[in-house]
C-alpha positions as CSV (number, residue, x, y, z in Angstrom):
1,M,25.0,-13.2,-8.1
2,F,24.3,-11.4,-4.8
3,S,26.5,-8.6,-3.6
4,Q,28.4,-9.1,-0.3
5,N,27.9,-5.4,0.5
6,K,26.2,-5.2,3.9
7,K,24.5,-1.9,3.0
8,I,21.1,-2.7,1.3
9,I,18.9,0.4,1.6
10,R,20.3,3.4,-0.4
11,D,20.7,6.8,1.4
12,I,18.8,9.0,-1.0
13,V,16.2,11.8,-0.8
14,P,13.3,11.4,-1.2
15,N,13.4,7.9,0.3
16,P,11.5,5.6,-2.1
17,F,10.1,3.8,1.0
18,S,8.6,7.0,2.5
19,D,4.9,8.0,2.2
20,Q,6.1,11.3,0.5
21,Y,7.8,9.5,-2.4
22,I,6.0,9.8,-5.7
23,P,7.7,8.3,-8.7
24,K,8.1,10.5,-11.8
25,Q,6.3,7.8,-13.8
26,L,3.9,5.5,-11.9
27,P,4.6,1.8,-12.8
28,V,0.8,1.3,-12.5
29,R,-2.1,3.6,-13.4
30,Q,0.0,6.2,-15.1
31,D,-2.8,6.5,-17.6
32,M,-5.1,7.9,-14.9
33,V,-2.4,10.5,-14.0
34,D,-2.0,11.5,-17.6
35,F,-5.8,11.8,-18.0
36,L,-6.2,14.0,-15.0
37,A,-3.3,16.2,-15.8
38,E,-4.7,16.7,-19.4
39,K,-8.2,17.3,-18.1
40,Y,-7.1,20.0,-15.6
41,Y,-4.8,21.6,-18.1
42,R,-7.7,22.0,-20.6
43,S,-9.9,23.4,-17.8
44,I,-7.2,25.9,-16.9
45,T,-6.8,27.1,-20.5
46,R,-10.6,27.3,-21.1
47,G,-11.3,29.5,-18.0
48,Y,-14.9,30.5,-18.0
49,G,-14.9,31.2,-14.3
50,G,-15.9,27.6,-13.6
51,T,-14.1,24.9,-11.6
52,D,-13.3,21.2,-11.9
53,I,-13.8,18.7,-9.1
54,T,-12.6,15.1,-9.3
55,L,-13.4,12.5,-6.6
56,I,-11.0,9.6,-6.1
57,Y,-12.2,6.8,-3.8
58,G,-11.8,3.1,-3.2
59,S,-14.0,0.2,-2.4
60,L,-15.1,-0.3,1.2
61,G,-12.3,-0.8,3.7
62,R,-9.4,-0.7,1.2
63,V,-6.3,1.3,2.0
64,G,-3.0,1.7,0.2
65,I,-4.6,1.3,-3.3
66,G,-3.1,4.5,-4.8
67,K,-5.7,7.2,-4.2
68,T,-3.3,9.8,-2.7
69,T,-0.5,8.8,-5.1
70,I,-2.6,9.4,-8.2
71,A,-3.8,12.8,-6.9
72,K,-0.3,14.0,-6.1
73,A,1.2,12.5,-9.3
74,S,-1.4,14.3,-11.3
75,A,-0.6,17.6,-9.6
76,Y,3.1,17.1,-10.2
77,K,2.6,16.4,-13.9
78,L,0.2,19.4,-14.3
79,E,2.8,21.6,-12.5
80,G,5.4,20.5,-15.1
81,I,3.1,21.2,-18.0
82,A,2.1,24.6,-16.7
83,R,5.8,25.6,-16.0
84,N,6.7,24.7,-19.6
85,R,4.0,26.9,-20.9
86,G,4.6,29.9,-18.6
87,I,1.4,29.4,-16.6
88,N,1.3,30.5,-13.0
89,F,0.1,27.3,-11.4
90,R,0.3,26.1,-7.8
91,W,-1.1,23.1,-6.0
92,I,-1.7,22.5,-2.3
93,Y,-2.3,19.2,-0.5
94,I,-4.2,19.0,2.7
95,N,-5.2,15.9,4.7
96,A,-8.5,16.8,6.3
97,Y,-8.2,14.0,8.9
98,Y,-5.4,16.0,10.6
99,V,-7.0,19.5,10.1
100,P,-9.9,19.9,12.5
101,T,-11.7,22.9,11.0
102,I,-12.4,24.6,7.6
103,H,-10.8,27.8,9.1
104,E,-7.6,25.8,9.5
105,I,-7.9,24.2,6.1
106,I,-8.1,27.7,4.5
107,N,-5.1,28.8,6.7
108,R,-3.2,25.9,5.2
109,I,-4.1,27.1,1.7
110,L,-3.3,30.7,2.4
111,S,0.0,30.1,4.2
112,P,2.2,29.2,1.2
113,L,0.5,31.8,-1.0
114,S,0.6,34.9,1.3
115,R,3.7,34.5,3.5
116,G,1.9,33.1,6.5
117,A,-1.6,32.4,7.8
118,P,-4.1,35.2,8.5
119,A,-4.1,36.9,11.8
120,R,-5.9,35.1,14.6
121,G,-9.6,36.2,14.7
122,T,-9.9,36.8,11.0
123,S,-13.3,35.8,9.8
124,L,-14.0,33.1,7.3
125,T,-15.4,35.7,4.9
126,D,-12.3,37.7,5.1
127,K,-10.1,34.7,4.6
128,L,-12.0,33.6,1.6
129,R,-11.9,37.2,0.2
130,M,-8.1,37.2,0.8
131,L,-7.7,33.9,-1.1
132,S,-9.9,35.1,-3.9
133,D,-7.9,38.3,-4.2
134,I,-4.6,36.4,-4.3
135,I,-5.9,34.1,-7.1
136,Y,-7.3,37.0,-9.1
137,T,-4.4,39.5,-8.8
138,N,-1.8,36.9,-9.6
139,A,-3.7,35.3,-12.4
140,L,-3.1,32.1,-10.4
141,K,-4.3,28.7,-11.4
142,L,-4.7,26.9,-8.1
143,L,-5.4,23.1,-7.6
144,I,-6.4,22.1,-4.0
145,I,-6.2,18.4,-3.1
146,I,-8.3,17.5,0.0
147,D,-7.5,14.0,1.2
148,E,-9.7,12.1,3.7
149,V,-12.6,14.4,2.7
150,Q,-15.0,12.1,4.4
151,S,-13.7,13.3,7.7
152,I,-15.4,16.7,7.1
153,L,-18.7,15.0,6.3
154,L,-18.6,12.4,9.1
155,A,-17.9,15.1,11.7
156,G,-21.6,16.1,11.2
157,K,-21.1,19.7,12.3
158,K,-23.5,21.8,10.4
159,D,-21.5,25.0,10.5
160,E,-18.4,23.2,9.3
161,I,-20.2,21.6,6.4
162,E,-21.7,24.9,5.4
163,K,-18.2,26.5,5.4
164,F,-16.9,23.6,3.3
165,Y,-19.6,24.2,0.8
166,V,-18.6,27.9,0.6
167,L,-15.0,26.9,0.0
168,M,-16.1,24.6,-2.8
169,R,-17.9,27.5,-4.4
170,L,-15.0,29.9,-4.2
171,H,-14.7,30.0,-8.0
172,E,-17.9,31.9,-8.1
173,T,-16.1,34.9,-6.6
174,L,-13.6,35.1,-9.4
175,P,-14.2,37.3,-12.4
176,I,-15.4,35.5,-15.5
177,E,-12.4,36.1,-17.7
178,P,-11.1,33.1,-19.6
179,G,-7.4,32.4,-19.3
180,D,-6.8,34.3,-16.1
181,S,-7.5,33.0,-12.6
182,W,-8.8,29.5,-11.9
183,I,-9.4,27.1,-9.0
184,G,-9.9,23.3,-9.1
185,Y,-10.2,20.5,-6.6
186,I,-9.2,16.8,-6.3
187,L,-11.1,15.2,-3.4
188,V,-9.8,11.9,-2.1
189,A,-12.0,9.7,0.0
190,Q,-11.4,6.5,1.9
191,D,-14.1,4.5,0.2
192,N,-17.4,4.5,-1.6
193,T,-19.5,5.5,1.4
194,V,-18.5,9.1,0.6
195,L,-21.0,9.1,-2.3
196,S,-24.0,8.6,0.0
197,L,-22.5,11.1,2.5
198,F,-22.3,13.8,-0.3
199,R,-25.9,13.0,-1.5
200,E,-27.3,13.2,2.0
201,I,-25.3,16.1,3.4
202,L,-24.0,18.2,0.5
203,P,-25.9,17.4,-2.7
204,Q,-24.9,20.8,-4.1
205,V,-21.2,19.7,-4.1
206,E,-22.0,16.2,-5.2
207,S,-23.6,17.6,-8.4
208,Q,-20.4,19.6,-9.1
209,I,-18.2,16.5,-9.2
210,G,-17.4,16.1,-12.9
211,H,-15.2,13.0,-12.7
212,R,-15.2,10.0,-10.3
213,I,-12.4,7.5,-10.1
214,L,-13.1,4.2,-8.3
215,L,-9.8,2.4,-7.6
216,D,-9.7,-1.4,-7.2
217,P,-7.2,-3.1,-4.9
218,Y,-3.9,-4.0,-6.6
219,R,-3.5,-7.3,-8.3
220,T,-0.3,-9.4,-7.8
221,D,1.3,-8.3,-11.1
222,E,0.6,-4.6,-10.3
223,L,2.1,-4.9,-6.9
224,Y,5.2,-6.6,-8.5
225,K,5.6,-3.6,-10.8
226,I,5.3,-1.2,-7.9
227,L,7.8,-3.1,-5.8
228,L,10.2,-3.4,-8.8
229,E,10.3,0.4,-9.1
230,R,10.9,0.9,-5.4
231,A,13.6,-1.8,-5.2
232,S,15.3,-0.3,-8.3
233,S,15.2,3.2,-6.8
234,G,15.8,2.4,-3.1
235,L,17.9,-0.7,-2.8
236,E,21.6,-1.3,-3.6
237,P,22.2,-3.3,-6.8
238,G,22.7,-7.0,-6.2
239,T,20.9,-7.0,-2.8
240,W,17.6,-8.4,-4.1
241,D,16.1,-10.5,-6.9
242,D,12.7,-11.0,-8.5
243,S,11.7,-13.8,-6.2
244,V,11.7,-11.4,-3.2
245,L,9.3,-9.0,-5.0
246,E,7.2,-11.9,-6.3
247,K,6.7,-13.4,-2.8
248,I,5.7,-10.1,-1.3
249,A,3.4,-9.2,-4.2
250,C,1.7,-12.6,-4.0
251,Y,1.2,-12.3,-0.2
252,Y,-0.8,-9.1,-0.6
253,G,-2.2,-9.4,-4.2
254,I,-6.0,-9.4,-4.3
255,D,-6.0,-12.2,-6.9
256,C,-3.2,-14.5,-5.7
257,P,-4.6,-17.9,-4.6
258,E,-1.7,-18.2,-2.1
259,A,-2.1,-14.8,-0.6
260,G,-1.8,-14.6,3.1
261,D,-3.3,-11.1,3.4
262,P,-5.0,-10.4,0.0
263,V,-5.8,-6.7,0.6
264,G,-4.3,-5.5,-2.6
265,S,-2.4,-2.8,-0.7
266,A,0.7,-1.2,-2.2
267,R,1.5,0.5,1.2
268,K,1.6,-2.8,3.0
269,A,3.8,-4.4,0.2
270,I,6.2,-1.5,0.2
271,I,6.5,-1.5,4.0
272,A,7.2,-5.3,3.9
273,L,10.0,-4.8,1.3
274,R,11.6,-2.1,3.5
275,N,11.3,-4.2,6.6
276,A,12.8,-7.2,4.8
277,A,15.7,-5.0,3.7
278,E,16.2,-3.7,7.2
279,Y,16.2,-7.3,8.6
280,A,18.8,-8.3,6.1
281,E,21.0,-5.3,6.9
282,I,20.7,-5.8,10.7
283,H,21.7,-9.4,10.4
284,G,24.6,-8.7,8.0
285,L,23.2,-10.8,5.2
286,G,24.2,-8.5,2.3
287,Y,21.0,-9.4,0.4
288,I,17.3,-10.0,1.1
289,N,16.5,-13.7,1.3
290,D,13.4,-15.7,1.9
291,L,13.8,-15.6,5.7
292,A,14.1,-11.8,5.7
293,V,10.8,-11.7,3.7
294,S,9.1,-14.1,6.1
295,H,10.2,-12.0,9.1
296,A,8.9,-8.8,7.5
297,L,5.5,-10.4,6.7
298,A,5.3,-11.8,10.2
299,E,5.9,-8.4,11.6
300,D,3.0,-7.0,9.6
301,A,0.8,-9.9,10.6
302,G,1.8,-9.7,14.2
303,Y,2.8,-13.4,14.0
304,S,4.3,-15.4,16.8
305,V,4.6,-19.2,17.1
306,D,1.4,-20.2,18.9
307,R,2.0,-23.3,21.0
308,A,-1.7,-23.7,21.6
309,A,-2.1,-24.1,17.8
310,L,0.7,-26.6,17.7
311,S,-0.8,-28.5,20.6
312,S,-3.6,-29.7,18.4
313,L,-1.2,-31.4,16.0
314,S,-0.3,-35.1,16.3
315,K,3.3,-36.1,16.7
316,H,3.5,-37.1,13.0
317,E,2.0,-33.8,12.0
318,L,4.7,-32.1,14.1
319,L,7.4,-34.2,12.4
320,L,6.0,-33.4,8.9
321,L,5.8,-29.7,9.7
322,Y,9.4,-29.8,11.0
323,A,10.5,-31.3,7.7
324,I,8.7,-28.6,5.7
325,A,10.2,-25.9,8.0
326,Q,13.7,-27.3,7.6
327,L,13.5,-27.5,3.8
328,T,11.9,-24.0,3.6
329,L,14.8,-22.7,5.6
330,E,17.4,-24.4,3.5
331,K,15.9,-23.7,0.1
332,G,14.1,-20.5,0.7
333,D,11.3,-21.8,-1.5
334,Y,9.0,-24.7,-2.2
335,S,10.0,-28.4,-1.9
336,T,8.4,-31.3,-3.6
337,T,6.3,-33.8,-1.7
338,G,9.1,-36.4,-2.4
339,E,11.7,-34.2,-0.7
340,V,9.5,-33.5,2.2
341,R,8.5,-37.2,2.6
342,R,12.2,-38.3,2.7
343,L,13.1,-35.9,5.4
344,Y,9.9,-36.7,7.3
345,E,10.8,-40.4,7.3
346,E,14.3,-39.6,8.6
347,L,12.9,-37.5,11.4
348,A,10.3,-40.1,12.3
349,E,13.0,-42.8,12.7
350,R,15.2,-40.4,14.7
351,Y,12.3,-39.8,17.2
352,G,11.4,-43.5,17.4
353,E,8.3,-43.4,15.2
354,K,7.3,-45.6,12.3
355,P,6.7,-43.4,9.2
356,R,3.1,-43.2,8.1
357,G,2.0,-44.2,4.6
358,H,1.4,-42.1,1.5
359,T,-2.3,-41.6,2.1
360,Q,-1.9,-40.6,5.8
361,V,0.9,-38.2,5.0
362,N,-1.3,-36.5,2.4
363,E,-4.0,-36.1,5.0
364,Y,-1.5,-34.5,7.4
365,T,-0.5,-32.2,4.6
366,R,-4.1,-31.2,4.0
367,R,-4.7,-30.5,7.7
368,L,-1.5,-28.4,8.0
369,A,-2.5,-26.3,4.9
370,A,-6.1,-25.9,6.3
371,K,-4.6,-24.5,9.6
372,G,-2.6,-21.9,7.5
373,L,0.7,-23.3,8.7
374,I,1.9,-24.3,5.2
375,I,1.2,-23.6,1.6
376,A,0.5,-26.5,-0.7
377,R,0.2,-26.0,-4.4
378,P,0.3,-28.1,-7.6
379,S,3.7,-28.1,-9.4
380,G,3.9,-26.1,-12.6
381,R,6.4,-25.6,-15.3
382,G,10.0,-26.4,-14.5
383,V,9.1,-29.5,-12.4
384,R,9.1,-33.0,-13.9
385,G,5.8,-34.9,-13.5
386,R,2.9,-33.8,-11.4
387,T,3.4,-33.3,-7.7
388,T,2.5,-30.9,-4.9
389,L,4.9,-28.2,-3.8
390,L,5.2,-27.4,-0.1
391,R,6.6,-24.6,2.1
392,V,5.9,-22.9,5.3
393,A,3.3,-20.1,5.0
394,Q,5.0,-16.9,3.9
395,E,4.3,-14.9,7.1
396,I,5.8,-17.7,9.4
397,P,9.5,-17.4,9.8
398,A,10.8,-20.9,9.2
399,D,13.7,-20.5,11.7
400,R,11.3,-19.6,14.5
401,L,8.9,-22.4,13.7
402,R,11.7,-25.0,13.4
403,S,13.2,-24.0,16.7
404,E,9.8,-24.3,18.4
405,L,9.1,-27.7,16.9
406,Y,12.6,-28.9,17.9
407,L,11.9,-27.9,21.5
408,I,8.6,-29.7,21.4
409,L,9.9,-32.9,19.9
410,E,12.8,-33.0,22.3
411,G,10.4,-32.7,25.2
412,K,11.9,-29.4,26.4
413,V,8.6,-27.6,26.3
414,E,5.1,-29.0,27.2
415,L,2.1,-28.3,25.1
416,G,-1.2,-27.5,26.8
């Protein structure tokens, strides 16, 4: 039973819907976090004056697939392990996309370690010596995460690339004394093009990368687990149910046959859940319903009712689409072809049309699905007999579509 409380999003810090939020235990890929934390801990305790470099990247063009989350979660876990064992460990995160030079990157590293950045005009050599001295004199174990590392390589500035190389060899300036100072790196790149960039521009660094993690886009079940954790942490109890999470997960899941935007992006899915919650709050619903989800997905897709697209439909296709929109709005879910057909026949008679036969209605259904206006799928468990289930596409708000169709059918707007 849904709560009638109008407040849906919890006021907590850190906000589970923010980019800064990292769950203590990842609902997906925690095994990767555990592996990296253990790998770096072993490297810290071995010493030997060496370093560890891990590269985390995705497939071409994929965003929101957990690269930064895994890097930060690994650092947090390693920090906890080190604290429990009395090890002086620090980690620093830098997004190279927003930091234009290696000088500035080193300033960002030094700032939390030395009570402020070096004085203006300090040379790169002096900055690196300062950093090396801090690490050595404090027996510090330092992990540096450099996100969007491809930005440094793509800039193509020879002097900046040479400075980056020097930074990545900083461990060579530390005394070879096991168990004392240590420096390691996690490099995060947008996609797999970074591999060829390293080979062409910095093969010396490429050869140092000891572990490479290629992340695939999230599947529907993985997105559901991620959304479940965010909803449980960030939403008031009784303001959502599993169907909300399932619809959003399916819309973005890389493997979902009904996906409207199968990018496998957790970032997009989390934003959609937050936007659905905000829509429900603003409209005083007290809970997140199907319509709130549709409006959130429409916001991401930049969807608006396209009269030009509707103008290509026959009157009977408009009537059938109206019936599907009406039932989607009423039920917040799929309807059987029988339910749709009955309402279509009522609407046809209301507008002075003779309802079309079964074969022709099936053809209208196929055309509406091909245009991306509706979803048609075979019935599964829980439905008697074999039929097709129909609903408006997830990213199309059924209320907007119904209103537009009503105006068209009533002759209050003209289609081009």
